[in-house]
N, C-alpha and C positions, 0 to 999 in steps of 0.2 A: 482638645474640644474643638469638633467639625464645625464650623458656621450653618446656621440653619441654610436648608436649601441648597448647601453644597455638597458634592458627591467626593464620597471617600477615597482614597488613592488606588483602591482596589476596585471599586466601580473605573474611575479612566481608567487603571490599565487593562482592563477588560473591554471598554468601548474601544481603545486603541487597537487591542487585537483584533478586533472583528472588523474594523476599518480596514486595517494592513492585508487582513485574511479577504477581505471582499476587494479590497484593490487589485491582491495579487490571481484571483479569480480572472476578474476583468482581463486584467493583459494577458492572461491565458485562452482569454476568448469563451470562459466559461461563466457559467447564469447560478448565482446561490439564492435557491427562495430562500424565504427566512426560515423555515421547518427546516434544509438543507444545514442551513448557515448555522443552528441555534445546536444540531445536532455536532456537527463538526466543532464548536464550543465545546458544548460536554465532554467528547472524548477529548480535547485537552484538558479540561479541567478533572478527566477521572484520570488521566495519565499521568499529569503533576499529581494526582493524590495516592495513587497506584504506587507510583515511584518512588515515593517516600520510606516504605518499607519492604516495596519487591527488586527493586533495582530492575526497572524494563527498560532503561534508558541509560547511557551516561551521561545526557544532558540531564541542568536540574532545571534550570530557569523556563519558565511558561514561554519567551518569549522566542528563545533559541529552539523547543520542542516544536513552534510554530513555524518559523521559519525553515530547519534542518528535519525536520520531519513531516507538518500537518502541508504545509506549500510542497515540498520538494516531491512528496508523492501527488499533489494537486497535477504536477508539471505533468503527469503522467498520460491524464484523463485525454486531450486532445487528440492524439493517436491511439489511445486505445479506444475510442470512440468512433474515430474513424473505421477501424479493425472493425469495429462492431455492425457498422453500417444499419443501425436501428433496433439488432435483434439482440434478442436478451444473452447473455453470459454464464457460462458456468465457471468459474476460476476458481482456482488453487493458488495459495497464497503458501510458498512454503519456506520454512524459514521462518516465519513470521514476527516473533519477538512480541513486541507491545502492540501489534496490528497496523504494523507500515510495508506494505501502501494496505490492505486486504479491508480496514475497516473503513480507510477514506474511499475505498472504489465502493464499499456496499452501503455509506452514506451517502454518496452523490447519486448511485444507483439502486434504488429498491428492486428494479425488476432485475437486478444480476444477482444470482445464486454466490455468494463469497465462501470459502473455506480458508479459516485459515488455521493452521498447521505447525505445532512445534514439540519438541522433543524437553520442553522446559514445563511444567504442567501449571505451575504461579502463573506462567503466560496466559496459557490456554485460558485457564481460570479465569483472567483478566477480561480476554477475549468475549468468554462468554457472560461475564458481568455488564460488558460492552453491550453487548445484544440485550441484554435484557433490559439497563436501564435506559438505552438510547430508541427502545422500539423499534429493532432491526431486524426482522423474521429473518431476512435473506442473508441472514451474518453467523456462521458456525466456526465455532473452535475445538478444534481435535489436539489432544494430548497424542503425541507419535512419532515414529518416524517415517517420514515420508516412504522411504522403500519396503514400507512394513504395511502401508496402506493397501487394502483389498479391491481390485480395480471392478468387484463385483458390486461394490457400491456406486458406480459411475465414474465416467472418463470427465476430463475437462476441456473446454474451450481452449483457455488459456492456461496455462501455468508458470506464474509469476515467481520472482525473487528480490528483492534487496538485500543485497550484498549478504550474500546465502552462502558461497561457495561457487570455486570455480564454475565456466561453462558446462565442461565435460563431467562434474561430478554431479550438477544443477541436474544436466538432463539425464543422464545416467540413472541416477536416483529416483525419478522422475517418470521417466517413458511408459511406465506402464500406465500410468493413467493419465496419456493424453488421448483426447479423443482423436476421431478421424477428420483429419484435415485442421486439428488443433495447432497450436503454436504456443511454443516459448519465447515470456519475452521477461529478459535480466533485465533487472536496473541497475548499472557499472556506472563507475564513478571515472572513471579514464579508460584509454585504449585498452581495449582486448585481443591485440592483434597476437599475442600468445598463446592467451585460452582456445582462440580459435584454430589455431594449427592443431592441438589436440583434439581436437572434435571428432569421436569415431566418422568412418565415410559415409554413415546415413543419414545423419544429421548435418543439416545445413543452415549456417547463417543468410539469412534473403535479406537485411537490414539491418543498419546500424546508422539511429539516430540519433544526432547531436541533441540535446536539450537545454533549453537556458529559463533556470529557476528565476520568479523574480524577488528579487531581492536577496541572490544568492550567488556569492561570487565563487563558484567551484565547478569543477567539471565534471558534467553530466548527459550519460547517455543512455538507450536503450540498445538492446541487442534482441534481436527477432528471428528464432530458430525455428526450424520445423523438420520434420522427417521426409527423406526423399523415397519415391517410390521405390520397390524392390525388383 
């Protein structure tokens, strides 16, 4: 029996995760409002529950999901915010899986329109459920192959992926969806020199940015690419 006035282990764990998330955001120079924090924690809970049935991620422990997924994706925000320079972005998250980084980006910036596309229908269904439960009208989940998406429906300022494919496949499959002056932002875990060498001549890597993920001792980088002028 839990003593009167004490917190159950589940409440303690949840409070610790909230504190960990806030500390990580603070170290990245990000501010989490109560509303945004609630959304991110709500997303973590949904990811944990759906993962028990639909296998959205190989990770099973919520603490690992927090560090390896949510905080890992938060680490791209300072660079992406600098790129946005205060303007609203239209973002396509390719091979989004359980919504990484798309859900995190949409939760942090309600003014950004984020579309998560995946070839697995249950993952796209999960994204739509997240959008509904967390009240994120700026988040969309699509079940499709990215190469089959119709550019008539719009182009994207930033096309991102997280360990989706090689740089050449990533750029080739999605280039018809890139807006004028749009960029690709590939989240990678290690050096991509070999992949960069295989890119077509009109795709330019203009910046490779090393990331430090709070509490995660792993290599992370962002590879920024754009189309060169004809």
